[in-house]
N, C-alpha and C positions, 0 to 999 in steps of 0.2 A: 509631538512632544516627546522626548526621551524618557527612560525611567528617572533620570536625575532631575529633570524638570517637575515630573509629576510629584516627586517626593517633596520638592521645594513648594510647589502649590499647596500640597496637602499640610505642609506646616504653617503656611501663611494663612490659610484657612482656620486651622486650629487654633492659632494664635487670636485671629481675628474673633472666633467665637468665645474664646476663654476672656478676651478683653470686653466684649459686648457684656458677657455675663457678669463679669466683675463690674462694670458701670452700671447695668440694670440693678445688681444687688445693692450697690452704694445708693442708688437713686430711691430703691425701697425703702432702705434704712433711713435715709433723709425724709422720706415722706412720712414714715412712722414717728420719726422724731418730731416733726412739726405736728403731729397729732396729740403730742403729750402737752396738756395744759390743766390748769386748775382754776376752777370758778369760786370766786370769793365775793363776799358782801361787805360793804362799809356803811355803817348808819352814822348820821349826824342829826343831833336834835338841839332844839333852841326853846326856852321857855320864854313866852312874850305876853304882852297885854294888849287887849284890844284898843284900838284908838279912834274907833267910831261906833256910836250907839244909834240904833233906829228902833224907836218905839212906837208902834201902831196902837192907838188907843181908840178901840171899836165902842162907839155910843149907840145904844138902842132906845127908841121909844115905841109906844103903842097906843093906839085910840081907835074909836069907832069913826072918828072924823079925821079925815087925812090932814086937813089944814092944822088941826089942834096938834097932831102927832109930829108934823113937820116944824111948828112953832116950838114945841117943847124941844124937839131936837137941836134947834138954833140956840136956845137958851142953855140947854146943858153942855152944848159945845164951848158957848162963852164962859161957863164955869170950869170946864176943865182948862181952858187957857188961863182964866184967873188962878186956878189951883198950881199951874206950872209956873207962872210968874212970881207967885208968893213963895215959891220953893227954889227961888233962883234960876229957872230955866227960861231961856229966850223963846217965848211963844210966838212971837212975831214971825218966826221962821218956820212954825208948824204948818203943814199943808193938809187941806181937806181931801180926802180921796173916797172912792168907791161908796157913792150914794145909792142905796138901794130901798126900794119900796115893795112890799110884799102885801097882797090883797088877797085874803082868804077866801073870798067869794069868787076869785078867779082861778083857784085850783080845783080843777074838775075832780080830783083823787079824795080831796078833803071834804070834812063835814063841818060847814060854816056855823051850823047851829051849836056846835060843841067848842068853838072858839071864842075866847072872851072879848078879844079886840079885832077888828076886821082888819085894820091896818097896823103894820109893823115896819117902821123906818129905821135904817141902820146908815151910819157914815162913820168913816175912819179918819182920825186926825193923826197925822203922821209926825212925830217929832224926830229931829236929826240933829245930832249933837257930836262935837269932837270932845266931849267930855263923859267918857262911859261911866265912870266912878260916879259922877253927881247924878247922872240918870237912873243908875241902880239904886241910889239912896232915895230918890225922889219915888221911885216905882214900889219901893217897900211901904209908902205912905199912900198907895192908891185906894186904901180902904177909906180914906176922908171923903172920897168921891162917892161911894157906895153909901155912906152914911148921910151924904147930902141928897141922897135920892137918884143919883145917876146910875143906871144900869149899863154896865160894861159887858161886852160879849168876850169870850175867851177865845174864840175862834175868827180867823179871817181867811179867806181863800187866797188872798195876795200874800200873807206873811206867814200862816200857820197858826200855831197855838198862841196864846196871849202872852204878853211879857216883852221887854226889850230884847232887841238882837245886838249883840256885842260883835264887831266885825275888825279883824286884823287887816289893814290895807297896806303894809310895807313889806309884804313877801318878797319883791324884786330886790330890796336891799340885802335880803339874807341869802339869797340863792347863791352868789359867786362864793363866799367863804364857806358855806355849808357843802356845797359841791367838792370843793377843795378838801374839806375835812373828811367827807365821806370816802372820797377817792384815796386819800392818804391811809385812812384805816384799813381800806379794802387791800392797799398794797402791804400793809404790815401783815395782814393774815396771811396773804400768798408767800411773803419772804419767811414767815414761820413755817408754813407748810413745807416750801421747798427746802429748808434747813432740816426738817424732820425727814423728809423723803430722800435726804441726801443728793439734792439737785440743785441747779442753779435757776434762779429766777430770769425769764428772758423777758420779751416785751409784751406789749398788750395784744391779745388777739382779737378781743371784742369787748365794747364797754356800753353800759347802758346806766345813764345817771339816774334813773328811776323818776317817780312822780313825788312832788311835794304834797305832803298832807298837812292840813291843820286839824289838830284834834283837841278835845277838852283836856284841860290839865288834870282834872279830876275824873278818871273815867270809871264807868260803872254801868249797870244795866240802866238803858233809858237815857244815859247822859248825852247831852246835845253841846256841840261845839259852840253854836251861836248863843246859847244861854248862859255862857260862862265868860268873864272878862279875861281870866288867865287861861292861856292856851299853849299848847305844845306843837311846834312846827318839826316835821320830821321828813327826812329824805333816805332813801335806800339805794347805794350805787351797787350795781352788779359788774364785775370786771373779770374777764378771763385773761390768765397770763400764760404764756409759753413757758415750760419746763426744759431745761437743759441738763445734760449729763455733766 
């Protein structure tokens, strides 16, 4: 190759390197631009009321004669059903669950001589109703059962502490509009951020609709969602939006 050819080749190589560097630089800039994004959250809340009540009524009797303790339990459960019916609750749908018998003499770690009654019999009558307000009102009158000599336990391993449980069962009906609202609020926040940062809002980089929570409406220390008829449904959507110049 003569001198003129070598010069031409050098020029082409230089132009190729320059073009390659320019393209690489543009690619790097583009890559950095795609890394520009903002993470925002959108909240949607609804106040709802429970549409189902479950009231486990745990009845307890004790005697030194097992048959006598069982007979008294059956009689007391009958009185509980009569109490419910008298206050407008359909007791025919109440179910008996969790029959338990404790024998003090069968406890190797206890002192049977210090126990007044050898046998303790427990059973739960579970009331299920689609009228939570009515159940809540009747539960306030449970003292009438105690006055009638019926011993009620405040604890049940299957249901926790005593009292009715109020449940909201229509969460699936709320999900679509709440997700839409939470996403819209997230976009509003992202658009405001883009405006303040002199940027333009791009497409969605990543999204997480979050978990739906059912909370007690009246929140405070020890507040339990299932103990309140009024509840708060909340979902938080987390969305990442690209930002453009």
